[in-house]
Kinemage of the C-alpha trace (Angstrom):
@kinemage 1
@onewidth
@group {chain A} dominant
@subgroup {mainchain}
@vectorlist {calphas} color= white
{ca met a 1} P 47.503 205.346 75.468
{ca ala a 2} L 49.445 202.875 73.269
{ca lys a 3} L 47.682 200.649 70.858
{ca lys a 4} L 47.851 196.876 70.954
{ca asp a 5} L 50.031 195.340 68.188
{ca asn a 6} L 48.078 192.561 66.539
{ca ser a 7} L 50.668 191.742 63.845
{ca pro a 8} L 51.783 188.021 63.667
{ca ala a 9} L 55.014 186.990 65.574
{ca ile a 10} L 58.128 185.702 63.732
{ca ser a 11} L 58.344 181.761 63.717
{ca phe a 12} L 61.708 179.860 63.646
{ca phe a 13} L 60.134 176.419 63.318
{ca ser a 14} L 61.171 175.930 59.719
{ca phe a 15} L 64.769 177.000 60.463
{ca gln a 16} L 65.043 174.571 63.357
{ca asp a 17} L 63.720 171.751 61.176
{ca ile a 18} L 66.324 172.478 58.532
{ca ile a 19} L 69.144 172.612 61.091
{ca thr a 20} L 68.052 169.311 62.652
{ca ser a 21} L 67.864 167.548 59.264
{ca ile a 22} L 71.344 168.775 58.286
{ca thr a 23} L 72.785 167.617 61.621
{ca gly a 24} L 71.286 164.114 61.178
{ca ile a 25} L 72.656 163.871 57.640
{ca met a 26} L 76.152 164.834 58.884
{ca phe a 27} L 76.020 162.204 61.651
{ca leu a 28} L 75.003 159.562 59.086
{ca val a 29} L 77.868 160.506 56.744
{ca val a 30} L 80.379 160.424 59.610
{ca met a 31} L 79.225 156.973 60.714
{ca met a 32} L 79.509 155.616 57.148
{ca leu a 33} L 83.051 157.006 56.881
{ca val a 34} L 84.014 155.441 60.221
{ca leu a 35} L 82.651 152.050 59.174
{ca leu a 36} L 84.531 152.243 55.876
{ca val a 37} L 87.814 153.080 57.601
{ca val a 38} L 87.386 150.322 60.201
{ca ser a 39} L 86.527 147.694 57.565
{ca arg a 40} L 89.596 148.601 55.512
{ca ser a 41} L 91.918 148.479 58.573
{ca thr a 42} L 90.685 145.075 59.870
{ca ala a 43} L 90.689 143.207 56.538
{ca pro a 44} L 94.184 143.309 54.992
{ca thr a 45} L 94.427 142.883 51.259
{ca ala a 46} L 96.205 140.033 49.453
{ca lys a 47} L 99.091 142.336 48.636
{ca glu a 48} L 99.537 143.248 52.279
{ca lys a 49} L 99.507 139.534 53.199
{ca gln a 50} L 102.174 138.791 50.588
{ca val a 51} L 104.283 141.676 51.878
{ca asp a 52} L 104.005 140.361 55.453
{ca lys a 53} L 105.014 136.868 54.284
{ca asp a 54} L 108.019 138.229 52.374
{ca val a 55} L 109.067 140.250 55.414
{ca ala a 56} L 108.872 137.150 57.660
{ca glu a 57} L 110.967 135.107 55.199
{ca leu a 58} L 113.541 137.858 54.987
{ca gln a 59} L 113.654 138.087 58.779
{ca ser a 60} L 114.207 134.291 59.014
{ca lys a 61} L 117.003 134.445 56.433
{ca leu a 62} L 118.523 137.331 58.325
{ca asp a 63} L 118.453 135.317 61.566
{ca asp a 64} L 120.091 132.355 59.785
{ca leu a 65} L 122.805 134.602 58.418
{ca lys a 66} L 123.417 136.020 61.885
{ca arg a 67} L 123.774 132.497 63.332
{ca lys a 68} L 126.129 131.472 60.546
{ca ile a 69} L 128.196 134.605 61.058
{ca ala a 70} L 128.396 133.884 64.785
{ca ala a 71} L 129.394 130.239 64.117
{ca asn a 72} L 132.029 131.347 61.609
{ca ala a 73} L 133.370 133.847 64.127
{ca ala a 74} L 133.619 131.134 66.818
{ca ser a 75} L 135.289 128.746 64.340
{ca arg a 76} L 137.695 131.515 63.326
{ca asp a 77} L 138.556 132.131 66.975
{ca glu a 78} L 139.102 128.398 67.555
{ca met a 79} L 141.360 128.183 64.494
{ca arg a 80} L 143.366 131.151 65.719
{ca arg a 81} L 143.690 129.519 69.142
{ca arg a 82} L 144.897 126.268 67.640
{ca met a 83} L 147.314 128.091 65.392
{ca glu a 84} L 148.736 129.887 68.418
{ca glu a 85} L 149.114 126.518 70.180
{ca leu a 86} L 150.819 124.996 67.142
{ca lys a 87} L 153.185 127.963 66.924
{ca gln a 88} L 154.154 127.382 70.555
{ca leu a 89} L 154.776 123.657 70.030
{ca asp a 90} L 158.126 122.218 69.053
{ca leu a 91} L 159.242 118.758 67.953
{ca ala a 92} L 160.417 117.711 71.413
{ca ser a 93} L 157.101 118.519 73.021
{ca leu a 94} L 155.294 116.640 70.246
{ca glu a 95} L 157.427 113.536 70.895
{ca glu a 96} L 156.655 113.769 74.595
{ca lys a 97} L 152.945 114.038 73.885
{ca lys a 98} L 153.195 111.093 71.508
{ca ala a 99} L 154.935 109.030 74.169
{ca glu a 100} L 152.312 110.082 76.735
{ca leu a 101} L 149.529 109.059 74.381
{ca leu a 102} L 151.223 105.698 73.754
{ca arg a 103} L 151.530 105.103 77.509
{ca arg a 104} L 147.870 105.917 77.966
{ca met a 105} L 146.917 103.572 75.122
{ca glu a 106} L 148.991 100.801 76.703
{ca ala a 107} L 147.346 101.394 80.066
{ca val a 108} L 143.928 101.325 78.449
{ca ser a 109} L 144.837 98.099 76.618
{ca gln a 110} L 145.967 96.473 79.866
{ca ser a 111} L 142.824 97.677 81.596
{ca ile a 112} L 140.706 96.160 78.818
{ca ser a 113} L 142.584 92.851 79.132
{ca gln a 114} L 142.077 92.857 82.900
{ca glu a 115} L 138.396 93.648 82.420
{ca lys a 116} L 138.109 90.673 80.054
{ca val a 117} L 139.728 88.397 82.641
{ca asn a 118} L 137.489 89.770 85.372
{ca arg a 119} L 134.451 89.294 83.140
{ca ala a 120} L 135.402 85.663 82.432
{ca glu a 121} L 135.843 85.018 86.158
{ca leu a 122} L 132.553 86.744 86.862
{ca glu a 123} L 130.788 84.576 84.266
{ca lys a 124} L 132.292 81.468 85.902
{ca met a 125} L 131.084 82.677 89.299
{ca val a 126} L 127.599 83.350 87.892
{ca ala a 127} L 127.496 79.876 86.318
{ca ala a 128} L 128.614 78.316 89.619
{ca ala a 129} L 126.010 80.352 91.497
{ca arg a 130} L 123.284 79.237 89.081
{ca glu a 131} L 124.385 75.625 89.446
{ca ala a 132} L 124.395 75.986 93.239
{ca glu a 133} L 120.953 77.602 93.088
{ca ala a 134} L 119.609 74.748 90.946
{ca lys a 135} L 121.127 72.226 93.347
{ca leu a 136} L 119.647 74.114 96.288
{ca gln a 137} L 116.229 74.131 94.641
{ca ala a 138} L 116.474 70.384 94.008
{ca glu a 139} L 117.496 69.812 97.619
{ca ser a 140} L 114.663 72.068 98.757
{ca leu a 141} L 112.155 70.068 96.701
{ca gln a 142} L 113.591 66.839 98.075
{ca leu a 143} L 113.414 68.252 101.597
{ca glu a 144} L 109.794 69.298 101.054
{ca ala a 145} L 108.999 65.805 99.796
{ca glu a 146} L 110.752 64.283 102.806
{ca gln a 147} L 108.899 66.650 105.119
{ca ser a 148} L 105.632 65.678 103.465
{ca asp a 149} L 106.497 61.997 103.899
{ca ala a 150} L 107.501 62.677 107.492
{ca glu a 151} L 104.194 64.439 108.130
{ca lys a 152} L 102.327 61.500 106.612
{ca leu a 153} L 104.336 59.068 108.729
{ca gln a 154} L 103.719 61.220 111.785
{ca lys a 155} L 99.981 61.241 111.077
{ca glu a 156} L 100.036 57.485 110.558
{ca ala a 157} L 102.043 57.042 113.756
{ca ser a 158} L 99.602 59.269 115.596
{ca thr a 159} L 96.697 57.230 114.218
{ca glu a 160} L 98.425 53.987 115.147
{ca thr a 161} L 99.196 55.351 118.608
{ca glu a 162} L 95.590 56.391 119.061
{ca thr a 163} L 94.411 52.968 117.867
{ca leu a 164} L 96.909 51.248 120.160
{ca gly a 165} L 95.711 53.380 123.066
{ca lys a 166} L 92.131 52.409 122.319
{ca leu a 167} L 93.160 48.761 122.103
{ca leu a 168} L 95.062 48.966 125.358
{ca lys a 169} L 92.127 50.682 127.003
{ca his a 170} L 89.828 48.089 125.514
{ca lys a 171} L 92.184 45.369 126.704
{ca glu a 172} L 92.005 46.752 130.224
{ca asn a 173} L 88.209 46.410 130.066
{ca val a 174} L 88.213 42.802 128.824
{ca val a 175} L 87.709 39.900 131.226
{ca arg a 176} L 88.872 36.539 129.962
{ca phe a 177} L 87.536 33.326 131.478
{ca val a 178} L 89.701 30.244 131.094
{ca trp a 179} L 88.493 26.776 131.977
{ca gln a 180} L 91.005 24.237 133.195
{ca gly a 181} L 90.582 20.507 133.723
{ca asn a 182} L 87.767 18.228 132.647
{ca ile a 183} L 84.306 19.718 132.944
{ca ala a 184} L 81.314 17.397 132.861
{ca gln a 185} L 78.962 20.162 131.755
{ca arg a 186} L 79.764 22.692 129.020
{ca pro a 187} L 80.077 26.198 130.503
{ca leu a 188} L 78.001 29.040 129.074
{ca leu a 189} L 78.772 32.653 129.847
{ca ala a 190} L 75.733 34.920 130.179
{ca val a 191} L 76.820 38.574 130.174
{ca cys a 192} L 73.983 40.585 131.715
{ca ser a 193} L 73.464 44.334 131.269
{ca lys a 194} L 70.554 46.737 131.154
{ca glu a 195} L 70.265 46.527 127.351
{ca glu a 196} L 70.894 42.830 126.695
{ca ile a 197} L 71.836 39.339 127.888
{ca ala a 198} L 74.495 37.871 125.614
{ca val a 199} L 75.263 34.144 125.839
{ca gln a 200} L 78.521 32.723 124.501
{ca asp a 201} L 80.303 29.403 124.626
{ca gly a 202} L 82.635 29.419 127.594
{ca leu a 203} L 85.229 27.240 125.860
{ca asn a 204} L 85.635 29.007 122.508
{ca gly a 205} L 83.837 32.350 123.023
{ca lys a 206} L 81.366 31.695 120.191
{ca pro a 207} L 78.114 33.757 120.527
{ca leu a 208} L 75.073 31.550 120.989
{ca phe a 209} L 72.151 33.855 121.835
{ca thr a 210} L 71.371 37.510 122.581
{ca ala a 211} L 68.254 38.836 124.285
{ca arg a 212} L 67.681 42.541 123.616
{ca ala a 213} L 65.614 44.949 125.674
{ca gln a 214} L 63.868 46.494 122.646
{ca glu a 215} L 62.507 43.061 121.718
{ca gly a 216} L 60.825 42.422 125.057
{ca ala a 217} L 61.641 41.502 128.640
{ca leu a 218} L 65.244 40.343 128.857
{ca thr a 219} L 64.673 37.618 131.443
{ca asp a 220} L 61.717 36.153 129.572
{ca gln a 221} L 63.640 35.965 126.287
{ca phe a 222} L 66.644 34.428 128.005
{ca leu a 223} L 64.626 31.848 129.959
{ca asp a 224} L 62.664 30.847 126.853
{ca trp a 225} L 65.967 30.107 125.125
{ca cys a 226} L 67.271 28.223 128.198
{ca arg a 227} L 64.225 25.935 128.226
{ca lys a 228} L 65.282 24.658 124.807
{ca gln a 229} L 68.700 23.633 126.177
{ca gly a 230} L 69.413 20.536 128.255
{ca ser a 231} L 70.055 21.340 131.916
{ca his a 232} L 72.321 18.314 132.231
{ca gln a 233} L 74.584 19.556 129.379
{ca tyr a 234} L 75.253 23.172 130.324
{ca tyr a 235} L 76.495 25.135 133.298
{ca phe a 236} L 75.677 28.872 133.372
{ca val a 237} L 77.995 31.562 134.659
{ca leu a 238} L 76.124 34.832 135.097
{ca leu a 239} L 78.492 37.786 134.529
{ca val a 240} L 76.537 40.710 135.930
{ca lys a 241} L 77.327 44.323 134.983
{ca pro a 242} L 76.286 47.073 137.431
{ca ser a 243} L 73.238 48.018 135.342
{ca ala a 244} L 71.916 44.407 135.626
{ca phe a 245} L 72.112 44.078 139.403
{ca val a 246} L 68.347 44.748 139.629
{ca tyr a 247} L 67.385 41.480 137.940
{ca ala a 248} L 70.446 39.267 138.435
{ca glu a 249} L 69.215 37.631 141.646
{ca val a 250} L 65.799 36.817 140.132
{ca leu a 251} L 67.441 35.426 136.989
{ca ser a 252} L 69.710 33.140 139.028
{ca his a 253} L 66.726 31.817 140.987
{ca arg a 254} L 64.744 31.146 137.792
{ca leu a 255} L 67.685 29.202 136.317
{ca lys a 256} L 67.766 27.104 139.442
{ca glu a 257} L 64.072 26.357 139.014
{ca leu a 258} L 64.816 25.162 135.453
{ca gly a 259} L 67.436 22.766 136.835
{ca phe a 260} L 70.574 24.525 135.627
{ca glu a 261} L 73.750 24.667 137.658
{ca arg a 262} L 74.885 28.286 137.752
{ca gly a 263} L 77.446 30.596 139.153
{ca arg a 264} L 77.501 34.393 139.355
{ca glu a 265} L 80.278 36.977 138.952
{ca ala a 266} L 79.955 40.761 139.221
{ca leu a 267} L 81.769 42.923 136.641
{ca pro a 268} L 83.205 46.279 137.831
{ca ala a 269} L 81.708 48.448 135.024
{ca asp a 270} L 79.288 48.332 132.110
{ca asp a 271} L 82.036 48.912 129.510
{ca phe a 272} L 83.802 45.646 130.401
{ca glu a 273} L 83.696 42.838 127.861
{ca val a 274} L 84.002 39.086 128.365
{ca met a 275} L 85.937 36.519 126.355
{ca gly a 276} L 85.614 32.795 126.837
{ca gly a 277} L 88.482 30.403 126.190
{ca lys a 278} L 90.153 27.203 127.104
């Protein structure tokens, strides 16, 4: 029967620790190298900047030289073309071209002269048009003033017509009493309406007395005034408007009781007026 081996086992812990430490150190060195390379590549030195500037200047000069060479080549080609044309020309053709140029210059000179004449005529036309415009504006202002005056006259005529119509209408509603011959008693016209009794002289139309409804009974006021007058001196004519028909008969009877001679006349409407005269 085999015996149990109690000897200690082999440990690789120390070896693994060493390997791990070395690997970490290598990674750290690699990272430092990478950072150094990157920093050098991204930050150019002053010398590199100067070299880049010199290269750009040289490139610009080179481009300028290329453009000048191209321009010189084009100018050289143009000179060659002109030289070929001059070689092909002769004296006769030059005289013809000279004559052609002179004809063109003469035509241009005549055209310029004609343009000057046309311009002078155009300026005259513009001046005449401005003068006509100014005259038209003056006439327009005068016409506006005349129209304004005409409107004023028309308004005045309309006002006068309206006033005349009112006067004519008023004239239609005026009753004039004229007394003829010798009258022993002086006539008095008593115009009776609902609002008042107005007494006027029958010979000259002068107002003598007015009884108003807001001051009391019309008939009482009128009869009180009549009592102060002499019945032998005056003759009453009662001119009765439709609104006074209700008291006209009573008023006539009361005048008779006071001893006055009286007459009575009915007016067709309340808006009629009465004028006395001789």
